[in-house]
Structures are given as structure tokens and as C-alpha cells.
C-alpha positions as a Markdown table, in Angstrom:
| # | Residue | x | y | z |
|---|---|---|---|---|
| 1 | Unk | -3.5 | 17.4 | 1.6 |
| 2 | Unk | -1.5 | 15.4 | -0.9 |
| 3 | Unk | -1.4 | 16.1 | -4.6 |
| 4 | Unk | -2.1 | 12.7 | -6.3 |
| 5 | Unk | -1.9 | 11.9 | -10.0 |
| 6 | Unk | -4.1 | 9.0 | -11.2 |
| 7 | Unk | -3.2 | 7.6 | -14.6 |
| 8 | Unk | -6.2 | 5.4 | -15.5 |
| 9 | Unk | -8.1 | 4.9 | -18.8 |
| 10 | Unk | -11.2 | 3.2 | -17.4 |
| 11 | Unk | -13.6 | 6.1 | -16.7 |
| 12 | Unk | -15.7 | 4.3 | -14.0 |
| 13 | Unk | -12.6 | 3.3 | -12.0 |
| 14 | Unk | -11.1 | 6.7 | -12.4 |
| 15 | Unk | -14.3 | 8.4 | -11.2 |
| 16 | Unk | -14.6 | 6.0 | -8.2 |
| 17 | Unk | -11.0 | 6.5 | -7.2 |
| 18 | Unk | -11.1 | 10.3 | -7.6 |
| 19 | Unk | -14.1 | 10.7 | -5.4 |
| 20 | Unk | -12.6 | 8.5 | -2.7 |
| 21 | Unk | -9.3 | 10.4 | -2.8 |
| 22 | Unk | -11.1 | 13.7 | -2.5 |
| 23 | Unk | -13.2 | 12.4 | 0.4 |
| 24 | Unk | -10.0 | 11.3 | 2.2 |
| 25 | Unk | -8.7 | 14.8 | 2.0 |
| 26 | Unk | -6.4 | 14.5 | -1.0 |
| 27 | Unk | -6.3 | 16.6 | -4.2 |
| 28 | Unk | -6.4 | 14.2 | -7.1 |
| 29 | Unk | -5.8 | 14.8 | -10.8 |
| 30 | Unk | -6.8 | 12.2 | -13.4 |
| 31 | Unk | -5.4 | 11.5 | -16.9 |
| 32 | Unk | -6.3 | 8.7 | -19.2 |
| 33 | Unk | -3.1 | 8.0 | -21.3 |
| 34 | Unk | 0.5 | 7.1 | -20.5 |
| 35 | Unk | 1.9 | 10.2 | -22.4 |
| 36 | Unk | -0.4 | 12.6 | -20.5 |
| 37 | Unk | 0.6 | 10.9 | -17.3 |
| 38 | Unk | 4.3 | 11.2 | -18.1 |
| 39 | Unk | 3.9 | 14.9 | -18.9 |
| 40 | Unk | 2.1 | 15.5 | -15.6 |
| 41 | Unk | 4.4 | 13.5 | -13.5 |
| 42 | Unk | 7.5 | 15.2 | -15.0 |
| 43 | Unk | 6.3 | 18.5 | -13.5 |
| 44 | Unk | 7.3 | 17.3 | -10.0 |
| 45 | Unk | 4.0 | 18.7 | -8.7 |
| 46 | Unk | 2.7 | 15.4 | -7.3 |
| 47 | Unk | 3.3 | 13.6 | -4.0 |
| 48 | Unk | 2.2 | 10.2 | -5.3 |
| 49 | Unk | 1.2 | 8.5 | -8.6 |
| 50 | Unk | -1.4 | 5.8 | -9.0 |
| 51 | Unk | -0.6 | 4.1 | -12.3 |
| 52 | Unk | -2.6 | 1.6 | -14.4 |
| 53 | Unk | -0.7 | -0.8 | -16.5 |
| 54 | Unk | -3.1 | -1.4 | -19.4 |
| 55 | Unk | -3.1 | 2.2 | -20.9 |
| 56 | Unk | -4.3 | 2.9 | -24.5 |
| 57 | Unk | -0.9 | 4.3 | -25.8 |
| 58 | Unk | 2.2 | 3.2 | -23.8 |
| 59 | Unk | 1.7 | 0.8 | -21.0 |
| 60 | Unk | 2.3 | 1.6 | -17.3 |
| 61 | Unk | 5.6 | -0.4 | -17.2 |
| 62 | Unk | 7.1 | 2.0 | -19.8 |
| 63 | Unk | 5.7 | 5.1 | -18.0 |
| 64 | Unk | 7.3 | 3.9 | -14.8 |
| 65 | Unk | 10.6 | 3.0 | -16.4 |
| 66 | Unk | 10.8 | 6.3 | -18.1 |
| 67 | Unk | 10.1 | 8.2 | -14.9 |
| 68 | Unk | 12.7 | 6.3 | -12.9 |
| 69 | Unk | 15.2 | 6.5 | -15.7 |
| 70 | Unk | 14.8 | 10.3 | -15.6 |
| 71 | Unk | 15.4 | 10.4 | -11.9 |
| 72 | Unk | 11.9 | 11.0 | -10.6 |
| 73 | Unk | 11.4 | 9.5 | -7.2 |
| 74 | Unk | 7.7 | 10.1 | -6.6 |
| 75 | Unk | 6.1 | 7.1 | -5.0 |
| 76 | Unk | 4.1 | 4.9 | -7.5 |
| 77 | Unk | 1.3 | 2.5 | -6.8 |
| 78 | Unk | 0.5 | 0.3 | -9.7 |
| 79 | Unk | -3.2 | -0.4 | -10.1 |
| 80 | Unk | -4.0 | -3.2 | -12.7 |
| 81 | Unk | -6.2 | -6.0 | -13.8 |
| 82 | Unk | -3.2 | -8.2 | -14.1 |
| 83 | Unk | -2.3 | -10.3 | -11.1 |
| 84 | Unk | 0.3 | -12.7 | -12.2 |
| 85 | Unk | 3.5 | -13.1 | -10.3 |
| 86 | Unk | 5.5 | -12.1 | -13.5 |
| 87 | Unk | 3.6 | -8.8 | -13.8 |
| 88 | Unk | 4.1 | -8.1 | -10.0 |
| 89 | Unk | 7.8 | -8.7 | -10.2 |
| 90 | Unk | 8.1 | -6.6 | -13.4 |
| 91 | Unk | 6.3 | -3.7 | -11.8 |
| 92 | Unk | 8.4 | -3.8 | -8.6 |
| 93 | Unk | 11.6 | -4.2 | -10.6 |
| 94 | Unk | 10.6 | -1.2 | -12.7 |
| 95 | Unk | 10.6 | 0.9 | -9.5 |
| 96 | Unk | 7.0 | 0.6 | -8.3 |
| 97 | Unk | 6.6 | 1.2 | -4.6 |
| 98 | Unk | 3.4 | -0.9 | -4.4 |
| 99 | Unk | 1.2 | -3.0 | -6.6 |
| 100 | Unk | -2.6 | -3.6 | -6.3 |
| 101 | Unk | -4.7 | -5.9 | -8.5 |
| 102 | Unk | -8.2 | -5.1 | -9.5 |
| 103 | Unk | -10.8 | -5.5 | -8.2 |
| 104 | Unk | -9.8 | -3.9 | -5.0 |
| 105 | Unk | -11.2 | -2.5 | -1.8 |
| 106 | Unk | -10.9 | 1.2 | -1.6 |
| 107 | Unk | -10.0 | 1.2 | 2.0 |
| 108 | Unk | -7.0 | -0.9 | 1.2 |
| 109 | Unk | -5.9 | 1.6 | -1.5 |
| 110 | Unk | -6.2 | 4.5 | 0.9 |
| 111 | Unk | -4.2 | 2.5 | 3.5 |
| 112 | Unk | -1.4 | 2.0 | 1.0 |
| 113 | Unk | -1.6 | 5.6 | -0.2 |
| 114 | Unk | -1.1 | 6.7 | 3.4 |
| 115 | Unk | 1.8 | 4.4 | 3.9 |
| 116 | Unk | 3.6 | 5.5 | 0.8 |
| 117 | Unk | 3.1 | 9.2 | 1.6 |
| 118 | Unk | 4.2 | 8.7 | 5.1 |
| 119 | Unk | 7.3 | 6.7 | 3.9 |
| 120 | Unk | 8.2 | 9.5 | 1.5 |
| 121 | Unk | 8.1 | 12.3 | 4.1 |
| 122 | Unk | 11.3 | 11.5 | 6.0 |
| 123 | Unk | 13.3 | 11.0 | 2.8 |
| 124 | Unk | 14.2 | 14.7 | 2.7 |
| 125 | Unk | 15.5 | 14.4 | 6.3 |
| 126 | Unk | 17.8 | 11.4 | 5.5 |
| 127 | Unk | 15.7 | 8.8 | 7.2 |
| 128 | Unk | 14.9 | 5.4 | 5.7 |
| 129 | Unk | 11.7 | 5.8 | 3.7 |
| 130 | Unk | 11.2 | 2.1 | 3.3 |
| 131 | Unk | 10.7 | 1.2 | 7.0 |
| 132 | Unk | 7.8 | 1.2 | 9.4 |
| 133 | Unk | 8.6 | 1.2 | 13.1 |
| 134 | Unk | 6.6 | 0.8 | 16.2 |
| 135 | Unk | 8.7 | 0.7 | 19.3 |
| 136 | Unk | 11.3 | -2.2 | 18.7 |
| 137 | Unk | 9.2 | -3.7 | 15.9 |
| 138 | Unk | 10.7 | -2.8 | 12.5 |
| 139 | Unk | 9.1 | -3.8 | 9.1 |
| 140 | Unk | 11.2 | -3.1 | 5.9 |
| 141 | Unk | 8.7 | -2.7 | 3.0 |
| 142 | Unk | 11.2 | -3.3 | 0.2 |
| 143 | Unk | 13.1 | -6.4 | 1.6 |
| 144 | Unk | 10.0 | -7.6 | 3.4 |
| 145 | Unk | 12.0 | -8.3 | 6.5 |
| 146 | Unk | 10.7 | -8.0 | 10.0 |
| 147 | Unk | 12.9 | -7.4 | 13.1 |
| 148 | Unk | 11.6 | -7.8 | 16.6 |
| 149 | Unk | 13.9 | -6.4 | 19.3 |
| 150 | Unk | 16.8 | -6.8 | 16.9 |
| 151 | Unk | 15.8 | -10.4 | 16.0 |
| 152 | Unk | 14.7 | -11.2 | 12.4 |
| 153 | Unk | 11.6 | -13.2 | 12.1 |
| 154 | Unk | 10.2 | -15.0 | 9.1 |
| 155 | Unk | 6.6 | -14.2 | 8.1 |
| 156 | Unk | 4.5 | -15.6 | 5.3 |
| 157 | Unk | 3.2 | -13.2 | 2.7 |
| 158 | Unk | -0.2 | -13.0 | 4.4 |
| 159 | Unk | 1.3 | -12.5 | 7.9 |
| 160 | Unk | 3.5 | -9.7 | 6.5 |
| 161 | Unk | 0.4 | -8.0 | 5.0 |
| 162 | Unk | -1.4 | -8.3 | 8.3 |
| 163 | Unk | 1.5 | -6.9 | 10.3 |
| 164 | Unk | 1.9 | -4.1 | 7.8 |
| 165 | Unk | -1.7 | -3.2 | 8.3 |
| 166 | Unk | -1.4 | -3.1 | 12.0 |
| 167 | Unk | 1.8 | -0.9 | 11.8 |
| 168 | Unk | 0.1 | 1.6 | 9.5 |
| 169 | Unk | -2.4 | 2.2 | 12.3 |
| 170 | Unk | -0.4 | 1.7 | 15.5 |
| 171 | Unk | -2.7 | 1.9 | 18.7 |
| 172 | Unk | -5.9 | 2.0 | 16.5 |
| 173 | Unk | -8.6 | -0.7 | 16.9 |
| 174 | Unk | -9.2 | -2.4 | 13.6 |
| 175 | Unk | -12.3 | -4.5 | 13.2 |
| 176 | Unk | -12.2 | -8.0 | 11.7 |
| 177 | Unk | -14.1 | -6.6 | 8.7 |
| 178 | Unk | -11.5 | -3.8 | 8.1 |
| 179 | Unk | -8.6 | -6.3 | 8.4 |
| 180 | Unk | -10.4 | -8.7 | 6.0 |
| 181 | Unk | -10.9 | -6.0 | 3.3 |
| 182 | Unk | -7.3 | -4.7 | 3.6 |
| 183 | Unk | -5.4 | -8.0 | 3.8 |
| 184 | Unk | -7.7 | -10.5 | 2.0 |
| 185 | Unk | -9.8 | -8.4 | -0.3 |
| 186 | Unk | -13.5 | -7.5 | -0.5 |
| 187 | Unk | -14.6 | -10.8 | -1.9 |
| 188 | Unk | -13.4 | -12.9 | 1.1 |
| 189 | Unk | -16.1 | -14.5 | 3.3 |
| 190 | Unk | -16.9 | -12.1 | 6.1 |
| 191 | Unk | -18.0 | -15.0 | 8.3 |
| 192 | Unk | -14.6 | -16.6 | 8.2 |
| 193 | Unk | -12.4 | -16.8 | 11.2 |
| 194 | Unk | -9.2 | -16.4 | 9.1 |
| 195 | Unk | -8.4 | -13.1 | 10.9 |
| 196 | Unk | -8.4 | -14.7 | 14.3 |
| 197 | Unk | -6.2 | -17.6 | 12.9 |
| 198 | Unk | -3.6 | -15.3 | 11.4 |
| 199 | Unk | -3.5 | -13.0 | 14.4 |
| 200 | Unk | -2.7 | -16.1 | 16.5 |
| 201 | Unk | 0.1 | -17.0 | 14.0 |
| 202 | Unk | 1.4 | -13.5 | 14.2 |
| 203 | Unk | 1.4 | -13.4 | 18.0 |
| 204 | Unk | 3.5 | -16.5 | 18.1 |
| 205 | Unk | 6.2 | -14.8 | 16.0 |
| 206 | Unk | 6.3 | -11.3 | 17.3 |
| 207 | Unk | 5.0 | -11.7 | 20.8 |
| 208 | Unk | 1.4 | -12.2 | 22.2 |
| 209 | Unk | 1.5 | -9.0 | 24.1 |
| 210 | Unk | 2.0 | -6.9 | 21.0 |
| 211 | Unk | -1.5 | -7.5 | 19.6 |
| 212 | Unk | -4.4 | -6.7 | 21.9 |
| 213 | Unk | -7.9 | -8.2 | 21.5 |
| 214 | Unk | -10.6 | -5.5 | 22.1 |
| 215 | Unk | -13.8 | -7.4 | 23.0 |
| 216 | Unk | -16.6 | -7.0 | 20.4 |
| 217 | Unk | -14.4 | -4.6 | 18.4 |
| 218 | Unk | -11.3 | -6.2 | 17.0 |
| 219 | Unk | -7.6 | -6.0 | 17.4 |
| 220 | Unk | -5.0 | -3.4 | 17.8 |
| 221 | Unk | -1.2 | -3.2 | 17.8 |
| 222 | Unk | 0.0 | -1.9 | 21.1 |
| 223 | Unk | 2.2 | 1.2 | 20.8 |
| 224 | Unk | 3.9 | 2.7 | 23.8 |
């Protein structure tokens, strides 16, 4: 059970996220201002922070820069209505571990929470917290680089997100609907064949045998 701090001033969103985090087995705490968020985060009692940018007192960028400036390394996922490239870059350069624009699919948020919590676990043991690895397939979250058997492959942003989703759930069958919601967002046409198209693209780059089609169910990343 992870202790998660949610810094979000919109009551409806905060309630929705809190219920979902609790249902996923976590123990969330919510605050509505940047200053309260800073005070809570500074205690060091949280495994992860979900941080909104548009707060009523100090914005999320300032909260994050202050935390990182004080040496706090807690994983931070920025959750915001802003979706411009400039805001994304500012958030990541300020020290965010991930960035999710509103509206969002809660399944995707939970997947990202799991990834950041898992990435943080080996840090105390000296392992690299920014990498996912399944067999000889290695994905670097920060550099957005993918190595296949020691060979670097170039992926588009969408291909990278698709592979990241598979690598968070190695060996697990993911339905097309699950993949759509996590990679493309909840408002994408569920009747689209875009998942099949991008799985085909990904297979060409990492090896067709690595992604298995499970008839009438979806796809899974093969993990030995």
C-alpha cells in the first residue's frame, strides 16, 4: 500500500482520484493548495505525489521546483488542464517524473502511478530507477530510448507509449480497449483499428515474436 499525496484544488477531480486510488489499494491524502502540498510533501511520508499545476496560491511548477531544490526525490506526476508542449517541457525540466493532461482516463493514471512506484523501489538498492526491462528489451523513461538486444531502435512518441504500456504489464493480456484508453485517451473512437496498426509498426521495430496476438482478447508482451 503506497502513501500518495494529491495536490488538486478542483473538488470533483480530487474526489474522483481519491476514490480510485483507494480502490487500487493505495492510501491517498488530498490537499487543495500549493503551500499545504509543500508542507505535506516535506514530511517525507509519501511514496508519490500527484500535482496539479493550476493551484490557487502558488502554481505546481513552483511547488515542484521548491521540492527538488530542497533535495526531495519523491516521484511526481503532474496532472493539469494545460497540454501545450511548453508546459510539458517546463514540468519535466522542473523535475516531474511524468505529465498527464486533463481530461484523462483513470486506468492510465493508475498505470503511470504503478510505473513510478515500481521505478522508485530499486533506487535504494542502487539500481537505475528510470528503466523498464523485459528480457533483453530495455526502455529508458527519461531519455525515451529503447534498446533491443543491445541495439537502439527509434520509436515515435505513440510507439514509445504503446511499448511502455506493454512493459508495465509484461505477460499480461491487454484488450484493445485497455490499450486505447491508456495510450490514446478515453475520447478516441473505440471502433478504430489504430491499435492493430501501431502493434504492427512496433513489431517491425522490436521483433514480431515479442508481441503475441491473443484471439478475441487482445495482445500481450511475451516475457520469458
